[in-house]
N, C-alpha and C positions, 0 to 999 in steps of 0.2 A: 321737360327735364322731367317734369313729372312723369309725361305720357312715358318716355324711356323706361324711367321705374317701375310702372305699372306692365310695362310689355317687357322687365325682366320677373318682375314675379311672379306673370304669369306663366311665362317660360319653367320657370322653377316648379309650379304647381304643374302644367301641363307634361311634363318632362321628368315626373319627380322618381319614376321608375329607373331612369339612366340614370339621374342624379344618383341614386341609394346605392345602383350595381356598380358605380365609376368607384363611390367614396369607400363600396367592401372591399373592392378590389386593391387600393392604395391601401386601406386598414390592413388587409391581409397582409400584405410587402411590409408594411411597416410593423406589423405585431412579431412577425418572425425577423426582421433585420434588428430590431431591438431587443427582443425576449431572447435572440441568443447571443446578442453580445454583450449583452449586460449580465447576464445568469454566472458567466466567470468570473467577472470582478465583485458580484455580489456575493459568491459563493467566497470568495477571497478573503471580502472585508468580513462576511461573519466568521471566518476562523481567525482573522488576526483579532477581532474584538474580543473572540473567548481566549486567544493564547495571550493577551494583554490581560485583561482579566484575571486570568491564573498564573501568570508570571512564568508561562512555560517555559525551562530550561533553555538556552540556547546550546548547551551541549551538555554531554553525560559521560562520566569517569566510571568505570566498572574494573575492577578486581577479581582474580578468582581467588585471592586470600583476603585476609582483611587488611585495611588500612591503617598501618602505625605511623609513628607522630613525623617521620622523616616523607613519610609517600605524602599526609595532610600537608605536611607544611609544603612541599614540594608544589603540589596540587595551588595551594593558596598562590604562590607565589610565580604563577605560570602569566607570562605577559600579553596585554589583549583582555584577563578578566577582571571583571567588577565585583561578581557576588559568588562566594561560591558557599557550596549549604550540602553539608555532609548527613548520610541518614543508612538506612539499615534497610537492606532485605533480602528474604530467604523466599526458596518455592517451597510449598507442604504440599499435602493431598488431602482430601476432605476427606475422614476415616470411612471405610468400607466403600470407597468409592473408588474412580479411576479420575475424578477430575480435579486436576491443578489450579490452584489458585497462587499468588505472587503478594505476601506481604511484605508490607515494607511500612516503616518509621510513619508516624505524621507530619509532613513537610511545613515549615514556617516561614517561607518566603520565597520558594521557588518550585514551581509544579505546582499549585496549591489545588487541594480536591476543591470539588461543588458538591454541598450536599443536596441532594433530593429529599431528603426525609431525615430524622432525628439528628443528633448532634458526634461532633469529634469523641472520637475516643480519649477520657480522660484518665482513665487508670490501667493498671495491666490485665486486668480481668476482660477488658472493652475492646470490640473490636467493629468498623465500618467495612462493608462489602461494598462491591461495585454494582451498580446499579441492575446490572444482567440477573444478579440472583435476587433480587426484590420480589418476584413471585415464588421463589423457593424458600426466602425466609423471610421470617418478619418481625420488627422490632420484639427485642427480650428473648428472642429465640435463643438457644445454645448452639454454637456452631461446633464440633468437634473436629480435629486438625492432625494429623500423623505425618510421619516421614517420607514416607512411600518408600523406602530403600529396606531393604533390610542391612539390619546395624547401623544403621543410620539415624541421626536425628536432627531435631526440625531446627531445632537453631534458637528458639522460642521458651519461657520457663514455663508456660502453660501451653496445654492440650487443647481444655475448654476455653470458649471463650462467648459472650455474652453479646448479641447483635444490637446495636443503640443507633447505626444508621446508615444509609446509603446513598453512594456518591457515584459522582462520574470524573473524569480528568481530562484535560487535554494530552495526557501521556498515554492513554488507551483512548486510539478515537473513532476504532472500529470496534463494534458488537461482537462480531464473529472471529475478527482476528487477532486476540490479543499479543500475540507474543508465543514463540514455542519455548518449550521446559525439557529437561528430561526424564519426569516424573507423569505419571499417568500414561493420559493415550498420550501425549508428548503434546500438546497444546493448551494453552491456557484457558480456563472457564471463565474464570474472572479475577480481580485484585481485591487487597484488602490492607488496611490501616490500622497499625494500634501505637502505642505511645513506645519511647524508644526503649525504657524500664521492662518491655515486652520479650527484648530480647536477651539471651545468654550474653553474647560479648557487647562488651562496651567499647571496641573499635567498630568502626563505621566500614561497608565495605561498597561507598557507593555515592557520588559525588556530584552534586547538577550544579552548571555553572553556567553566567549570567558573561555576557560581553558587554566590554564599556562602550564600544562604538556598533553598532547593527550594521548602522548603514542601509537603510530600507527598513521596509515591512516584509513581515512573511511574504515566501514564495515570488517575491522581487528578485530579479536575475543579481544586485548589487547584494543584497544580503546573502543570496543562498552560494554566491561566489566568496564574499568575505568568510561566511561561516565553514565552506570547505577548505579553503588557503589556510585559514586560523587554525582550524583542528589536522590537517595534514602537519603544521611548523607544529605543533606543541605535541602531538605523538610522537615523534624525535625527544625531547625532552621525557617525556612520559618511559621512552624505551628504555633511555641510558640509565633512569633510576628502577627501573623494573630488572636490566641487567644488574646494577648494583645489589637488590634485595636479592636477587635470584643467588646471586654468588656468596651473600653472607647467608643466607640460609643453607647453602649447600655446605658450605664450611661449619655452619654451627650443628648439620645434621649429622656428616660425616665424624665432628669430635666427638658429637653425641654418641653417635654408633660405636667407635671405637673402645669409648669407655663404658658404655655397657657390654660389648662384646667382653672388655676385659672382664668387668665384674661379675659375670654372668659364666663366664672360663673359672673365674676363683671359687666363686660361689658353688658352680660345678662339682670345684674338685673337692670343697671342704663339707659340701654333702655325701660326694661318695663317699669321703673318709669317714663321716659321722654313721653312714647307713652301714658300713662296715662294721664300726667298732659296736652298733647299737644290735647288730645281729649277731654278732660273737657274744657282749653281753648276756642276750637272749637265750644262747646256746649252753653256759654256764650257769645260767641262772636254774633252767630247766633241769640240770643233770643236779646242781644243790638240791631240790625241790625230789628231786626220785629219790635223794639221799638222807632227808631232812626226816629225822625220828621223834624229837623232842616237841615242845610245842614251843619251846624259845629257840627252836631251828626255823618252826612253820613261820612263825611270825615273823622272822627276817626276811626268809624267803619274800614273804605277803609286802615288807616294806621295799625293800628292791624289787618286786616285779611293779611297785606302783610309782617306783623312780623311771623305771623303764617307761611305763606308759606314759610320764607326763615328757619324757626326753623323745618319744615317739609323737608326741601331739607335737611339739614345739618343731621337730623335723618337719612333719607335712605342715606347718607353717609358712617354714622355710621355702618348700617345693614350693608352694603355692605364692611365694612370693617370686621365688627364681621363675616360676611361670609367668606369672604378670610383668614381670620384667622382659622374658621372651618375646611377649606379645606386643610390648611398648616397643620392642628391637624392631619386630617385625611391622610394625605402622612406622615407624622410622624407617625404614627401608622401602615402605612402597610408598611413603612423601616424597622420598629423596628421589624415586623413580620418574615421581609427576611432576618436580619442579620443572620442566621442558614446559610444561603445560600451564605455568602461572604467568598470566599476564594484566597490561594495565595499560586499558584503551580507551581513546576518548574520541567519543559521536557526536558528530550533529546530530541536528531532528530530524533532516531526511534517513539517520543511518539508526539509532537508538529507535525511533518512531515509525513504526510500520502506516500506520493510517495518516501519518504525515503528509509522506512522498505520496499516497494513494490518493488524496483527498486533490492535493495541487494536482497531479497526474489527470484527474478527473474532469477539475475546470479548467486544464487546459486545453483537453479535448472537447472541450464545448464550445472554447475559443475557436478552435478548428473549424467546428460544423458554422461558427457565426461567420467565415469569413467566405463557403461557400455557398451553402443554402439558401441563407437570404439573396443572393447576388440572382440566383436561378431565380427564387418566388417572384422577385422586384422587376426581372425581365421580361417575364411572363405582363404580370400587371403594367408596366410600360407598353408593351406592344400593344394587347389590350384595350387601354385608356387611351393612347393615341390614335389609336384607330377610330376610337367613339367620338371622339370629342374631333376630329376631322368629319366622321359624319354627318355630327351635329351640324358644322358651320355648312357644311355643303346642304342639309334640307333649308340652313334657314336665307339661302342664296337670295331669292325674289323680296324676301323681306328685307334683308339688306340692300336691294336695289334701291326698295320703296325710300327705306329712311334715305340716301342717301339721295334721291330723286326732291325728297320735302325740304334739303337743305342740312341735315342733319352731317356734321364734321364724318372722317376716318374713326377721328378717337374717338368719337361719342358712338359712334356704331358697334367699333370693337369693345367697349366700355361692357357691353353686357357678356360676351363669351370670355371674357377677362374673371369677372366679376364669379362667372357660372364656375370657374377652371379652379381658380382659389379657391370658393366655396368647397366644390370637392374634395381638394388636396388639401384643405384644411381640415374636414371634416373626418378624412378617412386617418390624417395623421392623429388629430386628437385621440379619436377612438384607440388605432394602431398602439399608440403611446400608451393607452390605462392600460391596455390589454398584455402589449410586451414589458410593460415596465412592473406588472402588479402579478398577471397569472401565468403566463407562460414561464418568468423565473422561478415562480413556487412548484409549477410540474414537473421542470426539470430537476427543479433540489430535491422533489420527495423520492424522483427515481434515483437519482443518482447516492441521497444521501440514506437509502434505505437502511446500508449498515452502519454508520456514522451516528457520533452522539450529537448532532445536533438536531434541535426541534424547529428553531424559528432561521429563515434565511432573512438578514439585513437589507432589508430594498435600499435603493437610493436614486438619486434622480439625477440621467445624464443626457444634460441638455446637449453635447455635443451629435449624441446617434439621434437625438429629435430632431437638432438643425439637420445632419443629412439626409434623416426620411425626408423631411418636411423640403426641400432640395430635388431628391429626385422626383418627390410627389407632383412639384410644381413643372419639372422638366418635363412630366409624362401626361400633364392636363395642360399646364397654363401654355407651352411652346407649340403643342400641337392647335391647339385654336388659336394661338398667335401668328402660326404661320399659313395654316387656311385661311381665317381672314382675312391678314397681310397680301395674299395671293389674289382672294375674290376681289379687296377693294382696290384694287387695281385698274381694275376693271371700270369703264364709263356708266354711268344708273342705269342707261338704256339698254346695254348689252347685259349686266348684274340680273336685271327684272327678268329675264328670258331663261327657260332650263337648259342647265348646262350639257352639253353636247356630248353625246358618250365617245367615250376612247376609241379613237380608231384601233382597228382591228390590224395583225400582220401574220403572215405564214412564220408558221412555227418550226424548228427543225424536222418534229415527228410528221408534218407534211409533204418533206419534199421525199421521204422512204415511201412512196407510193402504193408497193402492193401490201402495206401494213397498214396505212391510212386508208384504204379502200374498205378492206375488211371491218372498218370500225364504224360503230349505229351513231346516228345523227347526234345522239344525246353524249355519247361520251367525246365527239368531235368537240362538239361546245364546251365539253366539261375541261378538257385540254386546253381549247385557246384561251377560256378564261383563267387557267391557273396561271398562264403567263401574260396574260392582260391586266390581271390585278397580281401585282407581285407583291405588294404588299399583306393582303390578305392571308395569300399561299402562304408566306415566310412565318407571319405570326400561328397559323395554323398548326405547321408543321412543329414549331418550337414548342408551343404549347401541349401537342399530343405525346412528341421527343420527352417532355421533360415531365408530364403526368407519369407516363411512360417509366421511365426512367427512376422515378421517385419508387413506381409499385415493385421496382424490378430489386433494385435496391432496399426496400423493408425486406421482401423475400428471402432474398441473397443473404440478408444478416441473421433472418431467422435461421434459414437451413444450415448456414456455417454454424452458427451456435449450437444446434440441434445436435450435431455431429461431432462437436469435440469430447464428451464424456467418453460417449463409443470407442473413437479412434484412438485417443489416450490410453483407456485401458484395457481394451480389447484386441487390442493391433499393435501397441506400443510396450506398453505398461504389460508384462505377463507375471506377475510377483503381486501376492497377497498379504506378506507381512514384511517390516525391515526392523529389525533388532539390531542395539546398534551399544557397546561397550567399550570400555575405555584401554586401548592397547599398552596404556602405561602402566596399569594398573600390574598389582602381584600376578606372578603366572598362576599361583591356584584360584585367584578371582576370576583371569582371563579364562581359564581353563572350564571351571564352572560355568561360567556365561556359555561358552561355547556349547559344553555340552547339556544344556538347559534346553536349546536345539535340535543338535544333532541326535539326542536319545529320545526326544520327544514323537511319541506315533502320530501325533496329526500332522507331522511335517512329512511333505510327498517328495522335497527335494530341497537341497538348498546347495549356495555357494559362498564365499566370502569375497570382501571389499574392501577397500581401506577407503573412508570416505572423508572429506572434509568440505566443509564452506569456505570460499573464498568470495573475494569480488575483484572486479572489475572496472576502471575509468577510462572518459576517454575523454580527450584535451577539450571539446567542444560541449562540455557538460559536467554540471556539480554536484552531480547523482549518483551515487554510486549502484551498479549491476549483480545483484548476487550471482554468484555461480558455484554449481555443486559438483564437487571435483571428485571422480571416483575412478581408482583403479581396480579393476578386478584381479582377483586371484592368480583364476583361468579366464583367459579372453576368448577361449573356445567353448566355455559355459556360458557367458555373459547373452549370449543369442537365444538362451531356453527362457531369460529372464525379462531382457529387454531387445528389443528389433530396433537395432540399430541401421537407417534406409534412408538413402536419398530424397528428399521430401518431392522432387521434380520426377525423380525416373523410377522410385521402389527400390533399386537396386542393393544390393546388401552391402553396407559397412564393416570394413574390418578392420580391429584394434593392431597395431605395429607397436614397435618401440621407437621407431620416430618421431613420435609426434602424438596427434590428440585428437577427435572428432569432437567437434562441439557444433553447438546446436543453430539450426539458420540464424533465429532471433541474434544471439548473440554476436555473430561472424557479421550481422547487418551494423550492431551497431558497435562493433569493433573494426567493423569496414576492411576486414580481413579477408585473403580469398587461398587458394590451395599455396602451400607452403611461406602462407606469412609469418608471424612471431607476434604475440601483443602478451602483455604482462597479467599477469594474477599476483593479488595482493593478500598478506595476511589480514587477521583482525587488526596486530599493530602495524601494518602499513610497511613492513618489508614484502620483496617482489620477489618474482619466480618467475622465469620466461615460460614460455607454453607455445611450442609451433603447432599448426594446422596445416597436416595434411591433406586433409579433407574438410573439406568450408562448407555451409550451408546443408550439415547434415541435423536430422530428426534424432534427439539424444535427450533422456531423463538419466541423469546417472545418479544414482544411489548405493548404498550398502543392500544386496539382498537374502531375503530369505525363498 
């Protein structure tokens, strides 16, 4: 036994290079297999811990108007809701800039902020900024806020605040895409937190909700399905409440408008009469002043003149009051025309938090890579290791025969190969597991989360993947050596101590094509025969070269595809430079003024008008929403000057008609529609509108254009 052990150790020493190469190949396969398959779960676990720590709201209720007592009562009594926290929010711009930020009241129990520096806002003059603004402002600096629109208010009691802290929040996971707004450049630059007392209104306009039963952690199918189902059901309740409050507001405004019109009409008549009387009195006083000759008469005229002056002042005050009443009436009429825009919506994390959905999709993409790339790497490693271990056994053929002749059993002779194989598999698995559990996940995490507010990846031990990797490593080494040794040990020792007879040659198909075979050189003929003589080596070489080539072409293809996206989108498809948006339900004067700001500008070469609306579509097999930009151009003929609608395969121009819609290729694929099919679009409150697609798989970017 000692001799066999010494012989085994001597084999390790003499074939150290082979041991290292086989272990390295297995390490690479294990590294890729474990690394790609554990990164997705680790990313989700990292996010789940952050969501739990900050108690990220499961859903969020938003309203275009403040929530009154009945609204809050309806939200508190929604079924399936455990915790409700109301808050204030408003969008403002940093003064003298186009940078918009979203200011919110300090959350108490849901969607709490995480301070990176400083402390929470404690007074109405203090503010906590998002961590993205940390380099722009320092603790103790002051930040000045503005409404961002003419004749608008910020909704805050102050315009200047002192920066007392910086924070991150899982409600805003992305660094470069915090959300959209109607102010500034249309995109939020940051967010901020102040006390409730910093808001002018005592009524909240947002509510954060926590479910009673989450049914699993974030990103799990059970949780996402529960969140989608529950929010869709609760939206119907909120729609009923919203309809009732809109009717109440409409009735109240109608009564107020009617009363105001009556009062204005009466006041106008009164003022008209008073103005006429004042003019007549002034004429009479002027005549008296000309006729006055004595001191007493002159004093009497002056006294009357002073009384008329006071009456004139009183009249002007009443006229100002009348004008103020008319302005309030106009505001009330404008508010009434905008009641159709009043909404009360509930959204799950997938919809109110853009970063939440994007992060989950990134983790899912890595999971998809883990199902394909590792198999390819391991296939190459298995083939190489399998061939290497079989060749090792063949090289030890004479030694095996000698040991058998000396009386050692087959199991004792085979033990050397099994120990060697297990050692290489164990070494490759251990090293590959360490690198796959630690190094590769961190590299992928840094690449995918460069624009997310996650700093550290939560690592975890995944014994299942380690066991699978070790089993595959054993399969590629132990099985190969066992099969080769088993076949050799079937021979008698005398035959085993002789060199193995070469594989018998045979005629190949190419030889039967006599004219072609005769033109081949001797080396080419030998090469052709060896290809079919050693089929295992040929297969291993073909798969290895093909795999390496495929990986290189894939990398170059991804790079070239990404590099052409921007040029194709903004040079070939989108032909416009600026988009302006206004509320069509505003007063005609305001809408006309907004239009003229574009049409009368000397910097605008050409323009066209369009109706634009954000809708969403869903599918039966998914719990996420697909945002759809719905655009109806005023002139279908003018559209081609601003957006080129082309078939993505043929490049043929697509024309809009009154019989349906042109949809993007991605939307058609997600909805599973083709020419003539119909699918459903939904508004923010879940109401449906059918959309027919006469042309599917088209390349369209629908917006309102300038």
